[in-house]
Backbone bond lengths (Angstrom), bond angles and torsions (degrees), N, CA, C in turn:
res aa  C-N    CA-C-N  psi(-1)  N-CA   C-N-CA  omega(-1)  CA-C   N-CA-C  phi
1 X - - - 1.438 - - 1.525 110.97 -
2 X 1.314 118.60 -45.29 1.467 121.31 179.29 1.518 108.12 -98.95
3 X 1.314 116.72 128.46 1.459 121.82 -178.99 1.522 111.97 -85.88
4 X 1.335 116.44 -43.18 1.464 120.42 179.54 1.526 109.19 -159.37
5 X 1.333 115.51 163.83 1.459 121.96 177.24 1.523 108.31 -133.43
6 X 1.330 115.45 160.90 1.464 119.43 175.81 1.519 109.15 -142.87
7 X 1.328 114.58 152.31 1.460 121.45 175.16 1.517 108.52 -126.08
8 X 1.314 115.41 146.74 1.447 121.22 175.80 1.516 110.77 -82.54
9 X 1.325 116.15 142.04 1.466 122.02 178.04 1.523 108.78 -135.38
10 X 1.315 116.47 148.23 1.464 120.63 -178.13 1.524 112.95 -86.57
11 X 1.324 117.59 -20.60 1.468 122.49 -178.74 1.529 106.75 -139.49
12 X 1.327 116.85 106.49 1.463 121.12 -173.71 1.527 112.35 -64.81
13 X 1.330 117.43 -40.00 1.472 119.48 179.66 1.525 111.14 -64.29
14 X 1.326 116.68 -46.60 1.478 120.85 179.30 1.522 110.29 -61.50
15 X 1.329 116.60 -43.75 1.463 120.44 -179.41 1.526 111.32 -65.72
16 X 1.324 117.20 -38.97 1.462 120.52 178.45 1.527 110.20 -63.41
17 X 1.324 116.49 -42.33 1.468 120.45 178.17 1.524 110.96 -64.22
18 X 1.316 117.57 -30.96 1.465 121.35 176.36 1.527 110.46 -74.62
19 X 1.324 117.05 -53.09 1.456 120.56 -171.17 1.526 114.55 -72.75
20 X 1.318 118.88 -29.49 1.468 118.88 -178.36 1.528 112.53 -56.17
21 X 1.330 120.22 -54.41 1.474 118.34 179.72 1.528 113.26 -72.52
22 X 1.324 117.35 -31.46 1.462 120.52 -178.78 1.528 110.40 -66.42
23 X 1.320 116.68 -47.28 1.457 119.70 -179.40 1.524 111.91 -74.73
24 X 1.329 117.41 -27.67 1.472 120.66 176.32 1.527 110.14 -61.39
25 X 1.325 117.25 -32.41 1.469 120.99 178.28 1.528 111.52 -62.40
26 X 1.342 116.67 -20.99 1.462 121.96 179.18 1.524 111.84 -105.90
27 X 1.334 116.80 8.19 1.461 120.89 177.03 1.513 115.45 88.50
28 X 1.333 118.24 11.33 1.460 121.44 178.07 1.530 109.74 -99.38
29 X 1.321 116.11 143.54 1.466 121.79 179.84 1.528 109.28 -125.72
30 X 1.318 115.06 160.67 1.462 119.42 175.49 1.529 107.96 -70.96
31 X 1.323 116.35 123.72 1.460 121.38 -178.00 1.528 112.79 -113.23
32 X 1.334 116.98 -28.59 1.459 121.35 -176.76 1.527 109.24 -136.34
33 X 1.324 115.84 133.48 1.463 121.26 174.00 1.519 107.97 -129.10
34 X 1.315 115.60 121.71 1.465 122.60 177.21 1.521 107.60 -127.63
35 X 1.330 118.07 169.90 1.466 119.27 -176.56 1.527 115.32 -56.21
36 X 1.324 118.70 -33.24 1.458 119.80 -176.32 1.524 113.25 -125.78
37 X 1.333 117.65 14.64 1.462 119.96 -179.04 1.525 110.47 -157.28
38 X 1.325 115.38 150.26 1.459 122.04 175.12 1.525 106.67 -134.02
39 X 1.344 115.70 135.05 1.463 120.79 -179.25 1.517 111.43 -114.82
40 X 1.324 116.15 135.36 1.466 123.12 179.40 1.517 108.93 -119.10
41 X 1.324 116.16 149.27 1.450 119.64 176.37 1.501 111.61 -179.48
42 X 1.333 114.72 -169.07 1.463 121.64 176.85 1.524 108.63 -102.39
43 X 1.321 118.20 -60.29 1.463 122.15 179.02 1.531 111.45 -105.89
44 X 1.315 116.30 -27.39 1.466 122.27 177.88 1.524 107.27 -150.79
45 X 1.343 119.52 162.81 1.462 120.68 -178.33 1.534 111.82 -65.39
46 X 1.328 114.61 117.29 1.462 121.99 179.28 1.522 111.68 -108.71
47 X 1.334 115.88 -22.32 1.462 122.25 -176.92 1.522 107.67 -130.53
48 X 1.317 116.15 120.05 1.471 121.75 -177.13 1.525 110.30 -115.83
49 X 1.323 115.44 145.39 1.466 121.17 167.23 1.528 105.95 -115.03
50 X 1.328 115.91 132.18 1.461 121.91 -175.52 1.524 110.42 -123.14
51 X 1.312 115.94 130.42 1.455 121.56 179.63 1.520 110.49 -65.10
52 X 1.322 115.19 125.23 1.463 123.47 175.80 1.527 107.19 -133.19
53 X 1.344 117.41 81.11 1.471 119.69 -174.36 1.528 114.43 -61.51
54 X 1.312 118.95 -19.02 1.462 121.05 -178.88 1.525 113.03 -89.33
55 X 1.327 117.32 10.16 1.469 119.88 178.87 1.520 109.59 -61.39
56 X 1.327 116.90 148.97 1.470 119.26 176.89 1.529 110.71 -63.69
57 X 1.318 116.99 153.66 1.469 118.79 179.65 1.515 111.98 -65.60
58 X 1.321 114.19 152.93 1.461 121.19 178.31 1.517 107.87 -79.47
59 X 1.301 123.75 143.70 1.462 122.08 1.07 1.521 111.26 -83.34
60 X 1.287 115.62 141.10 1.456 122.14 171.55 1.525 107.43 -142.90
61 X 1.299 114.96 161.11 1.454 119.12 178.75 1.515 107.90 -106.37
62 X 1.331 115.27 100.63 1.456 119.84 -177.29 1.521 111.36 -73.16
63 X 1.326 117.58 -24.67 1.451 120.93 -175.17 1.520 112.80 84.72
64 X 1.333 116.47 -5.43 1.460 120.73 -179.93 1.521 110.02 -74.95
65 X 1.322 116.01 131.46 1.461 122.30 174.44 1.517 106.39 -141.12
66 X 1.320 115.57 116.67 1.461 121.09 178.52 1.512 107.86 -123.13
67 X 1.323 115.67 131.93 1.453 121.46 179.81 1.525 109.24 -111.47
68 X 1.323 115.76 128.79 1.460 122.97 -179.68 1.519 109.53 -111.84
69 X 1.324 116.90 138.50 1.461 121.43 -178.04 1.517 110.16 -81.09
70 X 1.318 115.52 131.47 1.463 123.01 174.26 1.525 108.30 -105.51
71 X 1.331 115.78 156.89 1.464 120.27 179.97 1.524 112.58 -82.10
72 X 1.346 116.34 -22.33 1.466 119.23 -173.96 1.520 110.09 -156.24
73 X 1.330 115.15 168.32 1.464 119.36 174.58 1.533 110.13 -64.76
74 X 1.326 117.11 -32.03 1.471 120.16 178.03 1.527 110.58 -63.29
75 X 1.327 118.24 -37.58 1.471 120.74 176.99 1.520 110.91 -66.83
76 X 1.322 117.19 -39.56 1.468 120.41 177.24 1.527 109.43 -61.54
77 X 1.331 116.34 -45.71 1.462 120.61 178.50 1.527 111.15 -60.12
78 X 1.341 116.70 -43.72 1.473 121.29 -179.26 1.520 110.88 -66.06
79 X 1.324 117.82 -38.90 1.462 123.29 176.12 1.528 110.29 -57.56
80 X 1.326 116.06 -50.39 1.465 121.23 -177.98 1.524 110.63 -63.19
81 X 1.323 117.41 -46.18 1.476 121.48 179.71 1.523 110.82 -62.50
82 X 1.324 117.54 -43.18 1.474 120.93 179.41 1.519 110.58 -63.27
83 X 1.317 117.29 -39.33 1.464 120.62 179.77 1.523 111.33 -63.94
84 X 1.313 117.43 -43.43 1.464 120.04 179.83 1.526 110.62 -66.56
85 X 1.322 117.16 -40.99 1.471 121.54 178.46 1.523 110.87 -64.01
86 X 1.337 117.37 -34.18 1.465 121.94 -176.51 1.528 113.39 -86.98
87 X 1.323 117.43 5.52 1.465 119.94 175.81 1.511 115.31 102.65
88 X 1.323 117.87 7.42 1.455 120.64 176.09 1.517 111.00 -82.55
89 X 1.325 115.42 173.32 1.463 121.42 178.39 1.519 109.23 -120.51
90 X 1.310 116.01 140.96 1.453 120.32 177.62 1.521 109.68 -70.35
91 X 1.323 115.64 137.68 1.455 121.39 174.25 1.531 109.30 -126.92
92 X 1.334 114.46 17.57 1.460 121.70 179.35 1.513 108.78 158.45
93 X 1.322 116.17 107.37 1.466 120.69 -176.23 1.524 110.59 -63.93
94 X 1.340 117.49 156.89 1.458 120.04 177.84 1.530 110.78 -58.90
95 X 1.308 115.00 136.63 1.449 118.21 178.25 1.517 112.08 174.81
96 X 1.313 114.46 169.85 1.454 122.70 178.39 1.514 108.97 -74.48
97 X 1.300 115.38 139.22 1.453 121.22 178.17 1.531 108.43 -130.70
98 X 1.328 115.66 87.87 1.468 118.91 179.72 1.528 110.61 -77.68
99 X 1.315 115.61 132.54 1.456 121.39 177.06 1.522 108.59 -129.45
100 X 1.298 116.09 178.78 1.459 121.14 -175.09 1.522 113.28 -52.02
101 X 1.313 117.48 -50.16 1.457 119.79 -171.67 1.518 115.04 -109.27
102 X 1.331 117.85 -12.25 1.461 119.19 -176.29 1.531 110.02 -148.64
103 X 1.313 116.03 145.56 1.455 121.69 175.63 1.519 106.57 -113.02
104 X 1.317 115.86 126.75 1.452 118.62 -179.53 1.521 110.84 -139.78
105 X 1.325 115.70 165.78 1.459 123.84 -179.16 1.516 105.99 -120.93
106 X 1.331 116.63 125.41 1.461 119.19 -173.55 1.519 111.65 -148.84
107 X 1.321 114.32 165.08 1.462 123.30 171.81 1.519 107.06 -141.83
108 X 1.323 115.78 148.74 1.456 122.59 -178.36 1.518 109.39 -125.36
109 X 1.336 116.44 137.25 1.464 121.09 176.49 1.516 109.52 -134.72
110 X 1.310 115.09 158.00 1.460 122.13 171.44 1.515 107.54 -109.22
111 X 1.331 116.54 128.03 1.459 119.58 177.63 1.530 109.12 -75.58
112 X 1.335 118.92 176.37 1.465 120.05 -178.08 1.528 114.77 -59.81
113 X 1.337 117.75 -17.04 1.465 120.95 178.51 1.519 113.45 -101.47
114 X 1.322 117.80 3.83 1.455 120.86 178.10 1.518 114.85 89.85
115 X 1.342 118.36 7.98 1.458 120.92 174.62 1.522 108.81 -74.39
116 X 1.329 117.22 134.51 1.467 121.97 -178.21 1.525 108.99 -93.64
117 X 1.336 115.60 117.36 1.449 121.90 -178.55 1.529 108.24 -117.21
118 X 1.305 115.59 133.00 1.464 122.02 -178.16 1.523 109.49 -119.46
119 X 1.310 116.27 145.61 1.469 122.28 168.38 1.519 106.00 -116.70
120 X 1.334 116.35 136.60 1.455 120.72 -176.12 1.522 110.88 -138.98
121 X 1.319 115.59 147.21 1.456 122.43 169.93 1.516 107.98 -141.23
122 X 1.317 115.16 159.60 1.453 120.61 -177.97 1.517 108.36 -119.50
123 X 1.338 117.49 89.26 1.464 120.48 -178.67 1.529 110.76 -55.58
124 X 1.305 114.30 138.77 1.458 119.15 178.48 1.507 114.22 89.95
125 X 1.357 117.78 0.43 1.472 119.82 177.93 1.500 109.79 -67.51
């Protein structure tokens, strides 16, 4: 249903340095680099970061929450670790999150601009 998503960033170089290792943990690579945008994906750009120099200063609550599918709990763990190493902040450590209808394993991070990015997998699928 969704072909691609994008998030606004205030500093494209800083965001690229953050997202490259974080998304690599989920198997995505930088595929497109333009003056004001960078696209990451597997076969084509599925996740974009777009320069928005007028963004409010950090910390701010952008309201953005994007969840990316991981293949395993190990990928979720690697995503979270890469985000912290690259300057992100944890917004939910990797772990099982049982709910009424579904059990999933996820981690949440905030990028340098306050965008909330999640990695999720569904053990036992």
